[in-house]
N, C-alpha and C positions, 0 to 999 in steps of 0.2 A: 481763712482767718480762724484762729482758735481762741479759746478762753484761757489758754495757758499763759501765765505771766512770769514764769521763771526764765532762767537763762536758756538760750536756744542751743548752745553747744558748750559742753556736752549735755545733751538732754537726759534727765534722769528717767527711770522707768515710771510708768504711770501708777496711780494709786490702785487701779483695778488689778494691775499685774502683781503689785505687792500683796493685795488681799488674796489673790488667787494662789500665789506662791506660798503664803502662810497657811492656807487651807490644806495644801499638800503635805505639810509637816505632820498632820494628824490624820493619816489615811484610815486607821481603824475607826475613828469617830465618823468619818465620811461614809464608810461602808455600813455602819450600824444605823445611821440616820436617813440615808438616801436610798430608796428602793431601786432607783434607776441605775445606780452605780454597782449594785450587787452583781449584775451580770459581767462586770469588768474585772472581778476579782481573779487574779491568775490562779489557774488550777494545774494539777499535775497529770490529769487524765487526758487532756487534749492540748493541742498546741496553743500558743498565746495569740495567734493571729486569726483564729476562727476556723470554722468548718470549710469555708470556701478555699482557704489557703491549704488546708489538709488535703482536699481533693486534688488540687492542682499539683501539690508537692508529690503526692503518691503517684499521680499520673506520670510525672516526669521520671520518677524512680523506676516504675514499670517499663517506661520507654527506653531508658538508657541501660538499665541492668538486665532487661529482657527476662523478667521474673516469671517463674512457673509456680503453680499452686503447691506443688510437692517439693520445692527446692528447700535445701537446708541453708538457712541464711544466718549470718552474723552481723549485728549492727553495733558499730563502735561510735559512741557519742556520749557527751556529758549531759544531754537533754533526754531525760529518762522517759519522756512521753512518746517519743517517736517509734520505738519498737512495737508498742501496743497499737499505735495508730496504723502503722504499715500492715501489721498482722490482720487488723480488722478491715481496713479499706481494700486490701488486695487479696483477701480470702486465702491467706497462707495456711496450709494445713499443719505443718510442723511448727512448733514454738520457736520463735526467733531468739537466738542467743544474744543477750545484751552484755556488752563489755563497756564499762565506764572508761573513757579516754584518760581520765585523771590518774587511774591506777594501772594503765597499760604497761608501765615500766616494771611493775612487780613481777617476780619470778612465777608466782602462782597464776597470774593472768596470762603470762606468755606460755606457760605450760598448758593452760586451758585452751589457748588459741592454737597451739601446735599439735595438741593431742587429738583434735577433731579436724575433719575435712569438710569444707563448706562449698556449696555451689556458688554462692554469692556472698561477698563481704562489702558492707556499705559503711563508709565513713562520713558522718554528718557533722560539719562545723567543729571539727576536733583537731585540726592541724595546729592550732595555737597552743594546745596542751602537750603536743609532742615536740620535744627538743629538736629532733632531726628525723624526718620521715625515712631517710635512707637506713637508719639503724633499725627501725621496726619493719621495713619493707621485706627483708628476707623471711621473717617469721610469718608475716601476712601472706606472702606468696607461697610459702610452704604449706599453709593450711588450705589452700585452694585446690579443688579437684581439677583433673585435666579438663580443659575447655571451661574452667571457671572464670568468673568475672569479678573484678574489683571496681566499685563505684565510689568516687570521691566527690562530695558535694561541699563546695567552698564559697563563702561570701567574701569577696575580695574588695579592698578599698577602691581600686581603680574603676570598678563598675558599680559601686554602691549608689543606690538612689533613695535609700531610706532617710527620712529627716532626723539626723542625729546632731547633738551639740558639737561645736567646734573643738571643745576640750576632748571629747571622746574620739573624734577623728584624728586629732593630733597624737593621742596615746596609741590609737590603733596603728598609725603610721610608724611610730617609733618602736613598738613592741613586737611587730609581726615580721617574720622572716620568710613568709610564704606568699610572695606576690605571684600573680597569675602566670606571668611570662617565665619567671624562674622555676615555678613548679612544673610547668609543662616541659621545659627544657630538661629538668632533672628526670622526669618520668620517661622521656623519650630515649634516654640512655640505657634503660633497662632492656636487655636482650631477652628474647623469648616471650615478649608481651607486646601486643598491638594497642596503641593509644588512640582514642577518639575523644574530642572535647567539643562542648557546645555551651553557649550562654542562653539560659532560659529566664523569662520574666514572669513573675507571678503577681497578679493584680488582686488586691483585697481591700476591704473597707474597714475603717476604724474611726472611733470618736476621739476627740482631743483628750478627754479625761482618761480614756482607756490607754491611749498611747503614752501619756505622761505617767500613768501608773506602771506600765511596762518598763519605762526608763527608770523610774524611781526604784523599782525592785530589781533592776539589772537582770531582766528575765531572759535575754537572748544574747548571742554573740554579735558584736564585740563588747557589749556593755560590761561583761565580767572582767575585762582588763582595766577598767577605769575605777577610780576611787569614788566614794559616795559624795565627796565635796565637788568633784568634777561633774557629777550627774546633776546635783542640785543647782550648781551655778549655771549649767546648761539649760535648765528648764526655763529660766527667765529669758535667756537669749532666744529660745524657740518660741516662747509665748509672744515676744515682741517682733519676731520676724516671720517665720513660716506659718505660725498658727494665729497671727494677729487678727485676721478677718475670717477665720474659720469657725463656724458655729455648728454646722451639721456634720454628717458623716464625711470622713476624709477618704479620698481615693489614693492609696499608696501602692507602690510598685517595689518588689524585691527581686533584684537581678542576682542570679546564682550561676556559678560555674560548675558544670557537670563533667567530670573526667571519668571515662570508662576505659579500663584496661582489661584485656582478655588474654588468658594464657594461650599461646599458640600451640595447637595440637601437633604432635609428631606426625610428619608426613609418611604414610605407609606406602610401600611400592604397590603398583597395580597387581591385580590377581594373576595376570599372565606371567609376571616375573616370579611369583611365589610357587606356581605349579611347575613340576618337572617338565622339561622340554623333550620332545620326541623327534629325533632326526632320522630320516630315512635315506639310505644310500641309494642313489640313482646311477644307472650305468652311464659311463662317460661316452659322449658322442662327439666326435671331432667335427670341425666345421666342413672339411672336405667331404666327409661321408654324408653329412646332412644335405649338402648341395647336390651330390651326385644321385642320391636315392630319389626315384620318381615318386610323386604324390598322386594317390588315387582321387578322382573326382566323382562325387556322387550326385546324380541328377534325380531329384525327387519330383514326381508328377502325380497329380490327383485327377481321377476320372470324374467328370462332372456329368451326372445323370440328368434325366428329364425332370425328376422331382426337385433336385437342387436348383435347376434353371427356373422352374415355376416359382419356387419360393423367392428367388432373387428378383424376379420380375414383379411379383406382388409387393415386395418391400420397396422396390424402386418406384412403382406407381403410387404407393401410399405417401411417399415423401414428396414426389414431384407434383402430384395433383394439387392445383391451387384451391384455396379455400375461399368460399364466398361468405364474407362477413355479414352480408345482409340477407342471407338465405334463411328462411324460416320454415318450420314444419307445419305451420298453421296455414290453411288455404283460405283465401279471402274471396273466392268465387261463390 
């Protein structure tokens, strides 16, 4: 039994939710007056999900891309913080080349991509900004070295576990053309490259005010495909459903699809085929002549002297003589 005296259906949002939503309209004042929320301000130097997420994310990149410290790496993403994070966490010696996916269609960017050769190319949450991956795939493949590897990291709607508003999910469904199954089928048609894919789950902690701030600022994909009105309307829905009884840190899970494509190396013939062959002509022997010719038999004999016989007897006695396990060199008399 509750103290609410209004109509039960449809039930309006609570007064607490209205006050909480109105306070989000003035985020700068919240940051300036509350010290605890200062740590939740989105920054460009690190990822929005914290250091734990960074460690797990870089671990899976190193696992699927098989990175080395001296690799020449190109990172294509609209999230500018990731190249610096990957360089710092994985101790990459050479500076990572960052290409913004929003300007990938420019001629200067394509020339920059094709004029260099990279050991690894990493695409992070940028398929939505590419009209068609097949149009950019030849340029990306051309810039890969022999035995190079292309890693695509994609957050797909079918495997999403992040708490997002329904309006965002609907817009995500209508505006994306890169579903996981279709993407894998398209990449499998490329000859000369082997495809491996795997779904990885990253666990991280976040507070409700921090998560709402990320949603309000549209800090990560797929929030950049939604309008500001859809985000603000979805905050109420999340506060009354998923976050209604959440007060402390939230345990969230981000499921990502890792697609690894490696350029198949040209199979070289074995060294025996590369060296010139030497053929020796042998005399022809007919079958009849081989049968009629007698074969000599050699009888090898070895003279056994007394010294050899003595050594054999000593060796035989050594192995045949039984050992007394209870025999002791100490006399008890």
